C-alpha positions in Angstrom: 0.5 3.9 20.1 -3.1 3.3 18.8 -4.2 1.0 21.6 -3.0 0.1 25.1 -2.8 -3.2 26.9 -6.1 -4.2 28.3 -8.2 -2.4 25.7 -11.4 -4.0 24.4 -11.6 -4.3 20.6 -14.5 -5.3 18.4 -14.6 -8.0 15.8 -17.3 -7.5 13.2 -18.3 -8.4 9.6 -19.8 -5.6 7.5 -19.5 -7.3 4.2 -20.3 -10.9 3.1 -20.9 -13.7 5.6 -17.8 -15.5 6.6 -17.1 -18.8 5.0 -16.7 -21.9 7.2 -12.9 -21.8 7.0 -12.7 -18.3 8.3 -15.1 -19.1 11.2 -13.1 -22.1 12.1 -10.0 -19.9 12.4 -11.7 -17.3 14.5 -10.7 -18.8 17.9 -7.1 -18.7 16.9 -7.4 -15.0 16.0 -9.1 -14.2 19.3 -6.4 -16.0 21.2 -3.7 -14.1 19.3 -5.3 -10.8 20.2 -5.6 -11.9 23.9 -2.0 -12.9 23.9 -1.2 -9.4 22.7 -3.1 -8.0 25.7 -6.3 -7.0 23.9 -9.8 -8.0 24.9 -11.8 -9.0 21.7 -15.6 -8.8 21.6 -17.2 -10.6 18.7 -20.4 -9.2 17.1 -23.4 -11.4 16.2 -23.1 -10.7 12.5 -19.8 -12.6 12.3 -21.7 -15.9 12.8 -24.8 -15.2 10.7 -25.4 -16.8 7.3 -27.5 -13.8 6.4 -27.9 -10.3 7.8 -29.3 -7.2 6.3 -27.3 -4.0 5.7 -29.3 -2.3 8.5 -28.5 -5.1 11.0 -24.8 -4.9 10.2 -24.8 -1.1 10.4 -26.6 -1.3 13.8 -23.9 -3.7 15.1 -21.2 -1.4 13.9 -22.8 1.6 15.6 -23.1 -0.4 18.8 -19.4 -0.7 18.8 -18.9 3.0 18.1 -21.2 3.9 20.9 -19.5 1.6 23.4 -16.9 3.7 25.2 -15.0 0.5 26.2 -14.1 -0.4 22.6 -10.8 1.1 21.5 -10.8 -0.2 17.8 -13.0 -2.1 15.4 -11.6 -4.9 13.3 -13.6 -6.1 10.4 -12.7 -9.7 9.3 -15.0 -9.9 6.3 -14.7 -9.1 2.6 -16.6 -9.6 -0.6 -19.3 -7.3 -2.0 -21.9 -6.2 0.5 -20.3 -3.6 2.8 -21.8 -0.6 0.9 -25.2 -1.8 2.1 -24.5 -0.4 5.5 -23.4 3.1 4.5 -26.8 4.8 4.5 -27.7 3.5 7.9 -24.6 4.7 9.8 -24.8 7.7 12.2 -21.9 9.7 11.1 -22.3 12.3 13.9 -21.7 9.5 16.4 -18.8 8.1 14.4 -17.2 11.6 14.2 -17.5 12.1 18.0 -15.9 8.6 18.6 -12.9 8.6 16.2 -11.8 5.0 17.0 -9.9 3.2 14.2 -11.9 1.0 11.9 -9.7 -1.7 10.3 -10.6 -3.7 7.2 -9.4 -4.4 3.7 -10.8 -5.2 0.2 -14.6 -4.6 0.2 -14.2 -2.6 3.4 -12.6 0.1 1.2 -16.2 1.4 0.9 -16.6 1.8 4.7 -13.1 3.3 5.2 -13.6 5.9 2.5 -17.3 6.5 3.3 -16.5 7.2 7.0 -13.6 9.5 6.0 -15.7 11.3 3.4 -18.5 12.0 6.0 -16.5 12.5 9.1 -12.8 13.1 8.3 -11.9 10.1 10.6 -8.9 8.0 9.9 -9.2 4.2 9.3 -6.7 1.5 8.4 -6.7 -0.6 5.3 -5.5 -3.9 6.8 -6.9 -7.4 7.4 -6.4 -8.4 11.0 -6.6 -12.1 10.0 -3.0 -11.6 8.8 -2.0 -12.2 12.4 -2.8 -15.9 12.0 -1.8 -16.2 8.3 1.3 -17.6 6.6 3.3 -14.5 7.6 1.9 -14.5 11.2 5.2 -14.1 13.0 6.3 -11.0 11.3 2.7 -9.6 11.1 2.2 -10.2 14.8 5.4 -8.4 15.8 4.8 -5.5 13.4 1.2 -5.2 14.8 2.3 -5.3 18.4 5.1 -2.8 18.0 3.0 -0.4 16.0 -0.5 -0.6 17.6 0.7 -1.2 21.2 4.0 0.5 20.9 5.8 3.5 19.3 7.0 1.8 16.1 5.6 2.4 12.6 6.6 -1.0 11.3 3.1 -2.1 10.2 2.9 1.0 8.0 6.6 1.0 6.8 6.5 0.4 3.1 9.1 0.6 0.3 7.9 2.5 -2.7 9.4 2.7 -6.2 8.6 5.8 -8.2 7.8 5.2 -11.8 6.9 8.8 -12.5 8.0 11.8 -10.4 10.1 11.9 -7.3 7.8 12.6 -4.3 4.2 12.5 -3.2 2.5 14.1 -0.2 -1.1 14.4 0.9 -4.0 12.6 2.5 -4.5 9.0 1.4 -7.8 7.8 0.1 -8.7 4.6 -1.9 -8.0 1.0 -1.4 -9.4 -1.8 -3.6 -10.1 -0.3 -7.0 -13.3 -2.2 -7.7 -14.8 -1.5 -4.3 -13.6 2.2 -4.3 -15.5 2.7 -7.5 -18.7 1.5 -5.9 -18.8 4.8 -4.1 -18.8 6.8 -7.4 -21.8 9.2 -7.5 -22.7 8.7 -3.9 -22.3 11.0 -0.8 -19.6 8.6 0.4 -17.1 9.3 -2.3 -14.2 11.4 -0.9 -13.3 14.8 -2.2 -10.3 14.0 -4.4 -8.7 17.5 -4.6 -5.1 17.2 -3.7 -5.4 13.6 -2.3 -3.0 10.7 -2.7 -5.0 7.9 -4.3 -3.9 4.3 -3.3 -5.2 1.5 -5.5 -4.8 -2.3 -5.4 -6.8 -5.3 -6.6 -7.0 -9.1 -6.0 -9.0 -10.0 -9.1 -9.2 -8.5 -12.6 -7.2 -9.1 -15.8 -6.3 -6.4 -18.3 -9.7 -5.5 -19.7 -11.3 -5.0 -16.3 -8.4 -3.1 -14.8 -8.3 -0.8 -17.9 -12.0 -0.2 -17.5 -11.5 0.8 -13.9 -8.7 3.2 -14.7 -10.8 4.6 -17.5 -13.7 5.3 -15.2 -11.4 7.1 -12.8 -10.2 9.3 -15.6 -13.7 10.0 -16.9 -14.6 11.0 -13.3 -11.7 13.6 -13.5 -10.0 11.8 -10.5 -6.6 11.9 -12.1 -6.8 15.6 -12.7 -7.6 16.3 -9.1 -5.2 14.1 -7.1 -1.6 15.0 -6.3 -0.2 11.5 -6.4 -1.1 7.9 -7.3 0.2 4.9 -5.3 -0.2 1.3 -6.6 -0.2 -1.8 -4.5 -0.4 -5.4 -5.7 -2.8 -6.3 -8.5 -2.8 -10.0 -7.8 -4.6 -11.6 -10.8 -3.3 -9.0 -13.3 0.3 -9.3 -12.3 0.2 -13.1 -12.2 -1.4 -13.4 -15.7 1.9 -12.4 -17.6 0.4 -9.2 -19.0 2.0 -7.5 -21.9 2.0 -4.2 -20.1 2.8 -3.6 -16.4 0.2 -2.1 -14.1 2.4 1.0 -13.9 2.1 1.4 -17.6 -1.7 1.0 -17.5 -1.9 3.7 -14.8 0.4 6.1 -16.6 -1.6 5.7 -19.8 -4.9 6.2 -18.0 -3.8 9.2 -16.0 -2.6 11.2 -19.0 -0.6 13.4 -16.7 3.2 13.6 -17.0 3.3 15.7 -13.8 1.5 13.2 -11.6 3.8 11.3 -9.2 3.2 7.5 -9.4 4.8 5.0 -7.1 4.5 1.2 -6.8 4.9 -1.2 -3.9 4.6 -5.0 -3.6 4.0 -4.7 0.1 0.3 -3.7 0.3 -2.6 -5.7 -1.1 -4.4 -9.0 -0.6 -1.4 -11.1 0.4 -1.0 -12.4 3.9 2.3 -10.5 4.1 0.6 -7.2 3.3 1.4 -4.1 5.3 -1.1 -1.4 6.3 -1.9 2.0 4.9 -4.1 4.6 6.7 -7.0 6.1 4.8 -7.6 9.7 5.8 -4.1 10.1 7.1 -1.3 12.2 5.6 1.6 10.4 3.8 4.9 11.8 2.6 7.1 9.6 0.4 10.2 10.5 -1.6 12.4 8.9 -4.3 
């Protein structure tokens, strides 16, 4: 159990301003959370057409300091979440290890917080609770977050190289993860399990991202590579699978590599915990 009935939860937006469609659906999301027994509090930045990185960071810190808040759900995405990293108080965050939930561009926040504090967060978009797979998502969320199940995190993996992988998970969206390169917010990769997914990007861009990871010596340090969905790449009828691109880039026959279609940008996506230990086997 991550939360209990009656807990307050925060709704915030650390990345791009929400589009009109997302704002229109917000009441439905808040109602769904209330029906699950949670008490959502919405931050001011969710409704702003513009807010600075400092303003969004201050709002996030307000929720970390509020002892009533049991978890923080970010409902944004896009490009701008790395603007907040330099303004966060990591000592306060470390002392208040409440789960931060977000996906896509929030990869930067999840990994930045883990790198600076060791705290665990969750790569998952809470708006899935009102998406096209809402019935299954809501039940998986309820049984996992408010119960003793692990359904929301239960994922089927297919090994394409090796037979098992075990270690602490880092990563998320490949483009957004690489925005942390060369900064104090990039995790120590030694022995880690690197998870990667992507919504956009055809072969040249994805190859470039994999090449950058190799040139940063990431593939020599990690103990396993997990691949989620690469939406645009996999729908573009590529000549080579994403698994083949990854194997070629890693240049390590001893590196376990596994693939799933169950984590990514789809409304049916499951969750994976950044900063938590995972153990999967063939």
